[in-house]
C-alpha positions in Angstrom: 0.0 0.0 0.0 1.4 3.3 -1.1 0.9 6.4 0.9 1.0 9.7 -0.9 2.4 12.7 1.0 0.4 15.8 1.6 0.4 18.0 -1.5 1.5 21.5 -1.0 0.3 24.6 -2.8 -2.2 27.5 -2.5 -5.9 27.1 -2.6 -8.0 29.4 -4.7 -9.4 31.1 -1.5 -5.9 31.8 -0.2 -4.9 33.3 -3.6 -8.0 35.5 -3.7 -7.4 36.8 -0.2 -3.8 37.7 -1.0 -4.8 39.5 -4.2 -7.5 41.4 -2.3 -5.0 42.5 0.3 -2.6 43.7 -2.3 -5.3 45.7 -4.0 -6.3 47.4 -0.7 -2.7 48.3 0.1 -2.2 49.7 -3.4 -5.3 51.8 -3.2 -4.1 53.4 0.0 -0.5 53.9 -1.3 -1.3 55.4 -4.7 -2.8 58.8 -3.5 0.2 59.5 -1.3 2.6 58.5 -4.1 1.0 61.1 -6.4 1.7 63.7 -3.8 5.3 62.6 -3.7 5.6 62.8 -7.4 4.2 66.4 -7.4 6.6 67.4 -4.6 9.5 65.9 -6.6 8.6 67.8 -9.7 8.4 71.0 -7.8 11.8 70.4 -6.2 13.3 69.5 -9.6 12.1 72.7 -11.3 13.1 74.8 -8.2 16.6 73.3 -8.3 16.9 73.9 -12.1 15.8 77.6 -11.8 18.1 78.0 -8.8 21.0 76.7 -10.9 20.1 79.1 -13.7 20.0 82.1 -11.3 23.4 81.2 -10.0 24.7 80.8 -13.5 23.3 84.3 -14.4 25.0 85.8 -11.4 28.4 84.2 -12.1 28.3 84.9 -15.8 27.5 88.6 -15.1 30.6 88.8 -13.0 32.7 86.8 -15.4 31.6 88.8 -18.5 31.6 92.1 -16.6 28.2 93.1 -18.0 24.5 92.9 -17.0 22.7 89.7 -17.8 18.9 89.2 -17.6 16.9 86.1 -16.7 13.4 86.5 -18.1 10.4 84.6 -19.4 10.9 82.7 -22.6 8.1 84.6 -24.4 9.6 87.9 -25.7 11.9 88.1 -22.6 9.1 89.4 -20.5 7.4 88.7 -17.1 5.5 85.7 -18.5 7.4 82.6 -17.2 4.7 80.1 -18.1 6.5 78.9 -21.3 9.9 78.7 -19.6 12.9 81.1 -19.1 16.0 82.3 -20.8 19.3 83.9 -19.8 20.3 86.7 -22.2 22.9 89.4 -22.5 20.3 92.0 -23.6 16.5 91.9 -23.4 15.8 93.3 -26.9 18.3 91.6 -29.2 21.0 90.0 -27.0 22.7 86.7 -27.1 20.9 83.8 -25.5 23.2 82.0 -23.1 20.7 79.4 -21.8 17.0 78.5 -22.4 14.7 76.3 -20.5 11.3 75.5 -21.9 8.6 74.7 -19.4 7.6 71.1 -19.1 4.1 69.9 -18.8 4.5 68.8 -15.2 2.1 71.0 -13.4 4.7 73.4 -12.0 4.1 77.1 -12.6 6.7 79.9 -12.2 5.6 83.4 -11.5 7.6 86.6 -11.0 6.6 90.2 -11.1 9.8 91.2 -13.0 12.7 89.9 -15.0 15.8 89.3 -13.0 18.8 91.3 -14.0 22.3 91.0 -12.5 24.9 93.8 -12.9 28.6 93.2 -13.5 29.1 93.0 -9.7 26.6 90.1 -9.4 24.0 92.2 -7.7 20.4 92.8 -8.7 20.2 95.8 -11.1 17.4 98.2 -10.8 15.7 96.6 -7.8 16.5 95.9 -4.3 15.6 92.2 -4.5 13.7 89.7 -6.6 11.3 87.0 -5.7 10.2 84.0 -7.9 7.4 81.7 -6.8 7.1 78.1 -8.0 3.9 76.2 -7.3 2.5 72.8 -7.9 -0.2 70.6 -6.3 -1.2 73.2 -3.8 2.4 73.7 -2.5 4.9 76.4 -3.3 8.5 77.3 -3.0 10.2 80.6 -3.4 13.6 81.6 -4.8 14.7 85.1 -3.7 17.6 87.2 -4.8 18.8 89.5 -2.0 20.3 93.0 -2.7 23.7 91.5 -2.1 23.1 89.0 -5.0 22.8 85.9 -2.8 20.1 83.4 -3.8 18.0 81.5 -1.3 15.2 79.0 -1.4 12.4 79.3 1.1 8.7 79.2 1.6 7.9 82.9 1.4 9.3 86.1 0.0 11.5 88.1 2.4 10.1 91.5 3.5 
């Protein structure tokens, strides 16, 4: 007489319970993951614009001339299409351009950012650029000394 050992494996009920648990956990995790993606996009664009501001300041000092960081559209205050770094607003050489990506991050500024040959803001005491996405915002500010800082609000 032969005895067969117990067979191992999953039953259909065990498999369905496991799949149901995975679906419930995924349903809870996905909304928080989308917030993480939005925050990551905001941080990436903020870092990119911060690097461009630092480049503008250092190039103004290096070239011993004023440089302007402005919106991509006609070098104005509209930053929705991206930004560009130019030697002159009207017909100057474009040093760098960054087109806006369709990632939900908006950049707003009340003015173009111009650095003089000393690396200080020209024509204004300071600048403030606001980046926002998903209900959150970050601010890049340029102090009268030319230093660039990231924060949550514009300095007074």
